[in-house]
Each structure stands twice: as C-alpha cells, then as structure tokens.
C-alpha positions, 0 to 999 in steps of 0.5 A, a space after each residue: 822976449 815975449 815968449 820967455 817972459 810967458 814961459 817963466 811966468 809958468 814956471 813960476 807959477 807950476 814951482 808955487 803950486 809943487 811948492 804951496 802946502 795942501 790947504 788945510 782941509 786935504 790935511 786929514 786925507 790918508 791919515 789916522 787920527 788916534 783917539 786917546 781915551 783917559 776911561 778905564 775900557 767900558 766906563 762913561 768916557 768910553 762909550 762916548 768917545 767909541 759911539 762918537 768915533 764912529 760919526 766924526 770922520 765924516 764930518 773932517 774933510 779927507 774923511 781920516 780913520 779913526 782908533 780909540 786907544 784907552 789910557 786910564 791912570 792918575 784921574 786920566 792924568 796919565 792920557 793928559 800928559 801923553 797928549 801935552 808930550 808925546 803925542 802928535 802934534 799935527 792934529 792926528 791925536 785926541 783926547 777925552 779926558 776925565 774934567 778931573 784931570 783939567 782941575 787937578 792941578 788948580 785943586 790937587 796938590 798931589 795933582 802932578 805937574 807933567 802938563 799945562 790943562 791952560 795951553 790944552 786946544 779943547 775942540 768942544 764937551 759933549 756934555 754939560 752936566 749932573 752927577 750924583 751920590 748913589 747908595 745900594 738897595 741894601 744901604 742903611 741910607 737911602 736919603 742924604 738925611 740919612 747920610 748926615 746922620 747915618 755911617 756910609 763906605 763910599 768906593 772912590 778911582 784913583 786922586 783925582 777922581 769925581 768920586 774921591 773929590 766928591 765924596 771929601 767935598 759932600 762930607 766936609 760940605 754937606 756934612 754926609 758920615 761918607 767913610 772912603 774906599 778907593 783904588 778901584 779902576 773905574 765906575 765901571 769895578 765900583 759898581 760891581 764892587 756895589 753889589 758885592 756888598 763891598 761899599 754901599 754906593 758911590 759919589 761924583 757919578 755923571 748921572 748920563 754914565 749911571 743910566 748907561 752902565 746901571 739902567 738895570 739899577 734904576 728899573 727894578 728901583 735897586 738904588 738910592 739917590 742920595 743928590 744931585 750936584 749941578 749948578 742947577 736942577 737938572 729936570 730927569 732928577 728933580 722929577 724923581 724927587 732929587 735934592 740939589 747940592 745946594 740944601 745942605 750947602 749952608 756955609 757962605 765961603 764953601 759954597 763957592 767952593 763947591 761952585 767952582 769945584 763943580 764948574 767942572 762938570 761945564 765941560 762934563 765930556 771935555 775932547 781935548 787936542 794937544 798944545 801946538 796943534 795948528 790953528 788949522 787943525 784945531 778949527 776943522 777938529 772943532 767944526 768936525 766935533 760939532 757937526 757931529 752932535 748934530 748928526 741925527 745918525 750920531 744921536 740917534 745912537 747916543 740915545 740908545 746907548 742913552 747917552 745924553 748930548 748937552 754940547 758946548 763948542 771948543 771955544 767956549 770951553 777954552 774961555 771955561 778952563 781960562 775963567 776957573 784958573 783966573 778964580 780967588 785964591 782964598 776959593 781956591 784954597 777953600 776948595 782944595 781944602 773940600 776935596 783932601 784926603 
C-alpha cells in the first residue's frame, strides 16, 4: 500500500514536470526575435536599432538571435500596424517606431486608425531627445529670426513625420516663413536634397540623428542650426548658441499645444512589443533593454556611431503615453491645428 502511494506520487510529480510550461527565463532559448524598424535603412532609427540588436541578446535569458527588418511607411504607422495585427504576439516580435506614430492618432486626423498606441507594450526608449530645425550654408536663412522674415523651403517626409509636423508647427506658432516640400523617404534623403539645392533645410530632425548622419556639416560649418525644440534646453546646443523654441512662441495657448506636440520627444526612440505579448516576456524584454543601455560595450559602440543614449524604462514610457492621451480636448484641438497642412 505504501509503495503504491509512493509510486502514484512519483507518477503525478513526473506528469506535472512534463505538463508544466517552461519557465519564462527559458522561453527564448533557440528562438529568433524579429526587430522591425519603422524607418528607412541608414536613418537614425535604423542606426539605433542595429546597434542595440548587437547587444540585446546578451541580456535576454536563452540568448535568442535578433534579425532587424526595415518597414518604412506612414511615419512608422505601417510597422505599428503590423506589430498590432500580424506579428507574433508571443514576445518574438518587437519594433522601433517614430514617436509620431505613437501620438499620430491623437493629433493627426489623416493618420489611419489601424492600431491603438495605448495598447502597445512599451519596452524602453533609448533617447529622450531634442529636435532641431536647420538650413544649409547656401540658404539666405541663417537664423530663426531670419526665418521669421525670409521665406525658406523645407523638405519633409510622409504625413505623420516630425519633419512635416514641426515645419507646420513653427510656421503657425512661431511665425516662421516656411513652405513645405513633402514626399521624401526620410532624413537621409532630405539631407541629400538639401545638398543638391532642392530645399533650404529641414525641421524635426533628432539632434542625435543629425550628428550621426551629417557630422561633416557640423565639422565643415556647412549648416545653420536655427532653433532647438525640446521641453528643456539641450546643453550642447545651448553652448553652440542655438535658441530654444520657447523664445519664439508667444501665445499662452500655443505654448501648451506645442508642449503637447513635443512631449513625444520624451520617448524619442521608443521600442515596443505587440499588445497581447505575455507579461512575463514583456518584463524580460524591458529588463534586457535597460541592461543593454548600461552595457559598456554597447555604450562604446554608440559613442563611436555618435548615438546619444538617455534611456527611460518601458513602464515610465507607458505612463507618459497614457498621460498624453489624457490631455484636455482644447489643447489637443489646438495642437492638431498647429501641425495640420
């Protein structure tokens, strides 16, 4: 009788061991994570993602392979839609999005409602950055004060991108005499258009991307940086004498609307997982992203590539996104007016 009970107990224990799911820590062993970049190859978001992808597996239990795929379109809306509707929801798919894709549904009536930004699982942001407005050395517009008097043609990407939104915002809220030529694929292509003389410059360019893509413009003094756009001044730009946007926005209601628009820069390089990703995998990925941001080898590579790293963890990014979507309707309405064509 005693032996029967022992055998039964062992059998139950063995069955439980077989039937129990593998610990979350073992989930990624032998798997591949697709890392979708919602921007063009060679752009700033692509540079960040590919640098992170080299080191991220070292901080995920099971050390999965990571394959980076580019999926540009609709200001990262195409990648966000894929992540929300088609991508695996088990933790083997992540994406790098433009912040404009996160706030697009709130601020842009033309933005297609193919996903819900508040339902995405935010893993981290690599940078809480500053954006700039700049013209090439050949432009008559050398400062933002010039831009308030002289006309300048600014290049922009598709609807929903900061290169378009920030031109409109600065024109309406700060009196810049900008006209817009849209349709370029990304900042890399716009930069080439600037060098060819097709346009004077561009706005809404992440300062970190600018330094990565066009360091020669700075070194050879080929660029006029007109204004820095951020909630707080960026020390490096302030040292260069670049004025903050708040110096030129005079209307109190417009200041609140501009603050809402540029709050997306708090999560300047957001990394997300699909809405239905299990909580255990979300935690693993969040921890891995933050560990990567502190990895000395990653930081050394980032420094070589001139990538600024000012991380914020996924839980805090999630809170910022929720706060943005809870903004008062009047402020949201004015923000929409400012970025509209």
